[in-house]
C-alpha positions in Angstrom: 5.3 18.0 -16.4 4.3 21.6 -15.8 3.2 20.6 -12.2 6.6 18.9 -11.8 8.3 22.1 -13.0 6.4 24.2 -10.4 7.4 21.9 -7.6 11.1 21.4 -8.6 12.7 22.7 -11.7 15.8 20.4 -11.3 13.6 17.4 -11.2 11.8 18.6 -14.4 15.2 19.0 -16.2 16.3 15.5 -15.1 13.0 13.8 -16.1 12.6 15.4 -19.5 15.8 13.6 -20.7 14.4 10.2 -19.8 11.9 8.5 -22.0 8.4 8.5 -20.3 7.9 4.8 -20.8 10.5 4.2 -18.1 8.9 6.2 -15.3 5.3 7.1 -16.2 2.4 4.7 -15.8 0.6 6.4 -18.7 3.3 5.2 -21.1 3.8 1.7 -19.7 3.3 -1.0 -22.4 1.9 -3.6 -20.0 4.4 -6.2 -21.1 5.5 -6.8 -17.5 1.9 -7.1 -16.2 2.6 -4.8 -13.2 2.3 -1.2 -12.4 5.0 -1.2 -9.7 7.5 1.6 -9.8 9.5 0.5 -6.8 12.4 -1.9 -6.2 10.7 -3.6 -3.2 11.6 -7.1 -4.4 15.3 -6.2 -4.5 15.1 -4.6 -1.1 13.4 -7.7 0.3 16.1 -10.0 -1.0 18.8 -7.6 0.3 17.3 -7.6 3.8 17.4 -11.4 3.8 21.1 -11.7 3.0 22.4 -9.0 5.4 24.1 -11.5 7.6 25.8 -13.2 4.7 27.2 -10.1 3.0 30.1 -9.4 5.3 31.7 -12.9 5.0 34.0 -14.3 2.3 32.5 -15.0 -1.1 32.2 -18.8 -0.7 30.5 -18.5 2.6 28.2 -15.7 1.2 27.1 -17.9 -1.7 26.5 -20.8 0.7 24.3 -18.5 2.8 22.3 -17.4 -0.2 22.0 -21.0 -1.5 20.6 -22.3 1.9 18.1 -19.4 2.0 16.8 -20.1 -1.5 16.6 -23.8 -0.8 14.3 -23.1 2.2 12.4 -20.5 0.3 11.5 -22.8 -2.6 10.2 -25.5 -0.1 8.2 -22.9 1.7 6.5 -21.7 -1.5 5.8 -25.3 -2.6 4.0 -25.9 0.6 1.9 -22.7 0.0 1.1 -24.0 -3.5 -0.1 -27.3 -2.2 -2.5 -25.6 0.2 -4.1 -23.4 -2.5 -7.4 -24.5 -4.0 -8.3 -21.6 -6.3 -7.3 -21.4 -9.9 -5.4 -18.2 -9.2 -2.6 -17.5 -6.8 -3.7 -16.6 -3.2 -2.6 -12.9 -3.7 -4.4 -12.7 -7.1 -7.5 -14.3 -5.6 -7.7 -11.6 -2.8 -7.1 -8.9 -5.4 -9.9 -10.1 -7.7 -12.2 -10.4 -4.7 -11.7 -6.7 -3.8 -12.3 -5.7 -7.4 -15.5 -7.7 -7.5 -16.7 -5.9 -4.4 -16.0 -2.6 -6.1 -17.7 -3.7 -9.3 -21.0 -4.1 -7.5 -21.3 -0.3 -7.3 -20.9 0.1 -11.1 -23.4 0.2 -13.9 -22.5 -1.1 -17.4 -24.3 -0.1 -20.6 -23.7 -1.7 -24.0 -23.0 0.6 -27.0 -22.2 -1.8 -29.8 -19.0 -3.2 -31.3 -18.1 -4.9 -28.1 -17.8 -1.6 -26.2 -19.5 -0.8 -22.9 -19.8 2.4 -20.9 -19.2 1.8 -17.2 -20.1 4.5 -14.7 -20.5 5.0 -11.0 -21.6 8.6 -11.2 -21.4 11.4 -13.7 -17.8 12.1 -12.8 -16.4 8.6 -13.0 -17.1 7.0 -16.3 -14.9 4.6 -18.4 -15.1 2.7 -21.7 -14.4 -1.0 -21.7 -13.6 -2.8 -25.0 -14.1 -6.5 -24.5 -12.8 -7.3 -28.0 -9.4 -5.7 -27.3 -9.6 -6.5 -23.5 -8.9 -2.9 -22.6 -10.4 -0.3 -20.3 -9.8 3.5 -20.5 -8.5 3.4 -16.9 -5.6 1.2 -18.3 -5.5 -1.0 -15.2 -6.4 -4.1 -17.2 -3.7 -3.5 -19.7 -1.0 -2.7 -17.1 -1.4 -5.5 -14.6 -3.2 -8.2 -16.6 -6.1 -8.5 -14.2 -9.5 -7.2 -15.2 -10.3 -3.9 -13.4 -13.6 -3.3 -11.6 -15.1 -1.7 -14.7 -14.3 -4.8 -16.8 -15.7 -7.1 -14.2 -19.0 -5.2 -14.1 -19.1 -5.5 -17.9 -18.5 -9.3 -17.7 -21.3 -9.7 -15.2 -23.6 -7.8 -17.7 -22.5 -10.1 -20.5 -23.0 -13.2 -18.4 -26.5 -12.0 -17.5 -27.3 -11.6 -21.2 -25.7 -15.0 -21.9 -23.2 -13.4 -24.3 -20.2 -15.1 -22.7 -19.7 -18.1 -20.4 -16.4 -17.1 -18.7 -16.2 -15.9 -15.2 -13.9 -12.9 -14.3 -11.1 -15.3 -13.1 -10.9 -16.8 -16.6 -10.0 -13.4 -18.1 -7.0 -13.0 -15.8 -3.6 -13.2 -17.5 -1.8 -16.6 -17.2 0.9 -14.9 -15.1 -1.4 -15.0 -12.1 -2.6 -18.5 -12.4 -1.7 -21.1 -9.8 -0.5 -23.5 -12.5 2.1 -20.9 -13.7 3.3 -20.3 -10.1 3.6 -24.1 -9.6 5.7 -24.5 -12.8 8.0 -21.7 -11.7 8.7 -23.5 -8.4 8.7 -27.0 -9.8 12.5 -27.3 -9.2 14.4 -27.9 -6.0 17.9 -26.8 -4.8 19.8 -29.9 -3.8 21.7 -30.0 -0.5 25.5 -30.5 -0.6 28.1 -31.8 1.7 30.3 -29.8 4.0 33.6 -28.2 3.0 35.7 -31.0 4.4 34.1 -33.3 1.8 34.6 -31.0 -1.2 36.9 -32.1 -4.0 40.2 -30.3 -4.2 40.7 -28.1 -7.2 43.3 -29.1 -9.8 44.2 -25.4 -10.3 48.0 -25.1 -9.6 47.6 -21.5 -8.4 47.0 -21.1 -4.7 44.5 -18.3 -4.1 45.3 -16.3 -1.0 42.6 -14.5 1.0 42.4 -10.8 0.3 43.9 -8.3 2.7 41.3 -7.4 5.3 41.3 -3.9 6.8 38.9 -3.3 9.7 37.5 0.3 9.3 37.2 2.6 12.2 33.9 2.7 14.0 30.9 0.3 14.2 30.1 -1.4 10.9 27.0 -0.2 9.2 24.4 -2.9 8.7 21.3 -0.9 7.8 20.8 0.4 4.3 20.9 4.1 3.5 17.5 5.7 3.2 16.8 7.6 0.1 16.0 11.4 0.2 12.3 10.7 -0.4 12.1 8.2 2.5 13.7 10.7 4.9 11.3 13.5 3.8 8.3 11.2 4.6 9.6 10.8 8.1 10.3 14.4 8.8 7.5 16.5 10.2 8.2 20.1 11.4 12.0 19.7 11.0 11.8 16.6 13.4 11.8 12.9 12.7 8.4 11.5 13.4 7.6 8.4 15.4 5.4 6.9 12.8 7.4 3.7 12.5 8.3 3.4 16.2 6.3 2.0 19.1 6.6 4.2 22.2 6.4 2.5 25.6 5.4 4.4 28.7 7.9 4.2 31.5 5.1 4.8 34.0 2.5 2.2 33.2 4.5 0.1 30.7 1.8 0.3 28.0 2.5 0.9 24.4 1.2 3.9 22.5 2.2 6.9 24.7 4.9 8.2 27.0 5.1 9.2 30.6 4.3 12.8 29.8 0.9 12.0 28.3 0.1 9.0 30.6 -3.3 9.2 32.2 -3.1 5.9 34.1 -1.5 4.7 37.3 2.0 3.4 37.7 2.4 -0.3 37.2 2.4 -2.3 40.5 -1.0 -1.2 42.0 -2.8 1.8 43.4 -1.0 4.5 45.3 -3.4 4.7 48.3 -5.8 2.6 50.2 -9.0 3.4 52.0 -9.1 2.4 55.7 -12.3 1.9 57.7 -12.5 3.2 61.2 -11.6 0.6 63.9 -9.6 -1.6 61.5 -6.0 -1.9 60.4 -4.5 -2.4 57.0 -1.1 -2.3 55.4 -0.7 0.7 53.2 1.8 0.2 50.4 3.3 2.7 48.0 2.9 2.5 44.2 6.0 0.4 43.6 5.4 -1.8 46.6 8.8 -1.2 48.0 7.8 -0.1 51.5 4.7 -0.3 53.7 3.3 1.3 56.9 0.7 0.0 59.3 -2.5 2.1 59.4 -4.9 1.9 62.3 -8.0 3.9 63.0 -7.3 6.0 59.9 -4.0 7.3 61.2 -0.7 6.3 59.5 2.3 6.1 61.9 5.0 7.0 59.3 8.1 8.9 59.9 8.9 9.5 56.2 6.9 9.6 53.1 7.6 6.6 50.9 9.0 7.5 47.5 6.3 7.9 45.0 3.6 9.4 47.3 2.3 12.9 46.9 2.0 15.0 50.0 -1.0 17.4 49.9 0.5 19.8 52.5 4.2 20.0 51.6 4.2 19.1 47.9 6.2 16.3 46.2 8.8 14.1 48.0 8.1 15.3 51.6 10.5 13.5 54.0 9.3 15.1 57.2 5.5 14.9 57.1 3.8 13.1 59.9 0.4 13.4 58.4 -3.0 12.0 59.2 -3.3 10.0 56.0 -2.9 12.9 53.7 0.2 11.7 52.0 
């Protein structure tokens, strides 16, 4: 908190009035089995119903119902493809933790406790009886951390347990739990012309609609922290934009920093003595006949560089210099 006070005193005054278990991972109970502190799931759903938010309530609800109906079927197909005991995301997560656990060393100290270390600076205590680790990752997310997995391998080697690391994962991440959550289906319904008429005697009129001035806003408002991440040197960065060069039509740079040639071909052609060839400009818009190394041109085609008169020379009758 002292570091927060040094950075921003207003933020410190605001945070000290909120219980730490609501915003600090060090005080999370682990009941939710996640360490996420963002509302990404809400933002994801909000982005999917953008098109249905500006319509009347019945149409909006129908839009959401149809989206959820297709979403449930999509997840059920993913469940049918899965072959591991855990969900696909949890399987990838545990695989990364296993790879990290190969670099750790576990030592038994009695009473079901192990000391797991990578070097003298990184050292943690794993309690297999309580299923906890001093890094608190196992308690927060319900998946054994790399230190716990290293301990499990040590116990398996000594034949103290017969469970693999996947068996210690909380039931929240099991494929069977995911399958039970999506065991239902949202039934399709008929169109409005086949709906039963309501027996309510009151006729509900549509609300008064006022079209505001200007273009309607569809994108969500970015928070102050998101804007700060995009600002570098008092200017918005292009970190989330793909820049296309107007010269070579390639992605990743602009025309100012382009080191290639303009799209459409080379800007000049070599001519052997005694032969003739059609010399085209960069864009391929015009051409001139070249014979014996001399170009009979009255004007320089747009896009060529004249070595004698500079750029865009309209009067040069050169000997192949342009």
